[in-house]
N, C-alpha and C positions, 0 to 999 in steps of 0.2 A: 580512435577509430570507432565508428558506429556500428553497433552490434544490433542484430534483429531480435525481436521479442519472439518467444516460443509460447504461445498462449496455452498449449496442451499441456505444458509442464510448469505452469505458474499459477499463482493464487494469491488473493488478498483476503484475509479473514479478520474479523473484528469479534470481539466479546465484551460482554457486560454482564454484571451480577443482576439477577431477577430476585426480588424480595430478599435480598441480602445474603442469599445463601446458595442458589443455583446458578450456573453460568449459561448464558445464551450466546451462541455463536451464530455469525452470519457471513456471507461473502459477497464480494462486490467484483464486478467485471472490470478488467483493465481495458479501457477504450483505446488508449494510446500509450506508447512507451518509447521514449528517446533515451538511449544510453550510449554514452561515449565511454569505452572502457579500454584501459590499457593494463593488461595483466602484469606487466614489468613495473609500472608505477601506478598502482590503485588511487593513490592521492589524486592524480591528475584526471580521474574519471569524473563523469557527472551523469545525473539522471533527472528526467522530468516524466512524471506519470500523471496520466489523466484516468480517473475512475468514473464509471457510469454510476451516478448515485441512484438512479431508479432501478438498477439491477439488484439492489440489496435483497438477499435472500436468507432467511433464517429456517426455512422449512415449515413455517406456520403462516398462512395466508393472511390472516387478520393483522398479526403483528407486523408483517411485511407492509401491508397497506398503511398501518399507523406510522411505520419508520419513514415512508415515503411522504407523509403528510406535513403540513406546515408545523405540526408540533415537534418534528425532528428535522429530517433533511430537506423538506420542502421542495421535492424534485422537479415540480413544475417550474418553479421560479429559479432554482439552482441546480441545473442538471448534472453538474460535473464537481468532482472532488480532485484537487491538483496538489501534486508534490513537486518542489523544485529543489534539487540540492544546491547548497551553497559551499560546502567543503566536506572533505573526507580526511580523517585523521586515523593513524594507527592507534589501537588500544590493545596492547599486548599481541597475541596472536589473532586478534579480531580487528574490527574498525568502528569507529564512530562515524555516522553518516548524519551530518547536520542539514537542515533545509526548512523550507517554508511550506506549511500545509494550509491549504484554502479550502474551508467548507463554509457554505452559505455565503460567500463573498467576504469571509473574515479570514484574515490570514495571520498565523502565529508560528514562531520557530518550534521545530521539534527536533529531537535527537533520537536516532534509531541505533541500536546495538546491532551490527552487522557481521556477517561472516561470508567468505568466499569459500563455498563448498568444494569447488574444483574448477579446473580448466582442462578440458581433454579434447583429442582430435576427434572428428566424426567422420563419417564414411564419405563424405562429399568432398574432402579437402580442406574443410574449415576447422574451426573450434567451436566447442560448446563450453559455456560456463554457467555455473549455478551459484545463487546467492540466497541467503535468508537474513531477514531483519526483523527486530521486534522492538516495539515501544508501548508505552502506556500514556494516554493522553486525558486530560480534564476536560470532558465533552462541553461543560457549560460555558467555557470561554469561547467557543465557537457558536454559541446561540442555541446550543441543543439542551434546553433547560427543562423541557417537560418532565413532570415526575408527580408522583402521589406518595404523600406520607403514609406509613403504615401504623396501624393502631399499636402494634407491638414495638414501634420505634423503627427508624430507619426509613429506607425509601424503596418503591416499587423497582425503580432502574438505578442501578449503580452509577455513580457520577464519574467513574473512570471507565475508559474503554481500553482494552488490550488490542493491539494492532499487529498482525503476523504476515509477513510478506515473504513469499518463496518465488524467485524468479529464475527462469532458464532463458538464456541468451544464445544466439547462434552468430558466430563471425562468418561473413560471407567467404567463400572460397575465392581465390585470387580471379578465377574466370568469372565466377558469379559478380564479384564485385566491379569488373570491367563492363559486363552487361548491364548492371544497375546504373552505373555512371553514364553510359551511353544514351 
């Protein structure tokens, strides 16, 4: 069953090391999210997410402009980042979410460590579900290769990115589902 995305309670955050010691975090807006979720059989679920690459925001305007430039995301040419799940497998009390991540029209498989935070009844007769997922990716395989060598050794921008996703979904109530289908 398709669940609706709750943008007010969801986020996608990325992080990278700066000068090998500090961590810079940024967020991206979710442009579209299609989730088929079965709480009784999570392995049969699927997700497709489209992120707005130009929405990258780290809290520093000059850095954000550079991240949108051809040195990094090249958002004028590649306005979207896409993830499509390929399978979900149990991993103890958590899950492994496998899928294809496309950045700058380059696609590579990724694995996310995911957890279902819970499924609860809401006040409109439907249910709400929350999830979180984490992974680390080697940014250079997607063509995100810009960097500067430091005199002290190492790099200005870490070569690995952390990705953290927190999603809230709403299952339409039976009467809402009928209206949506009509």
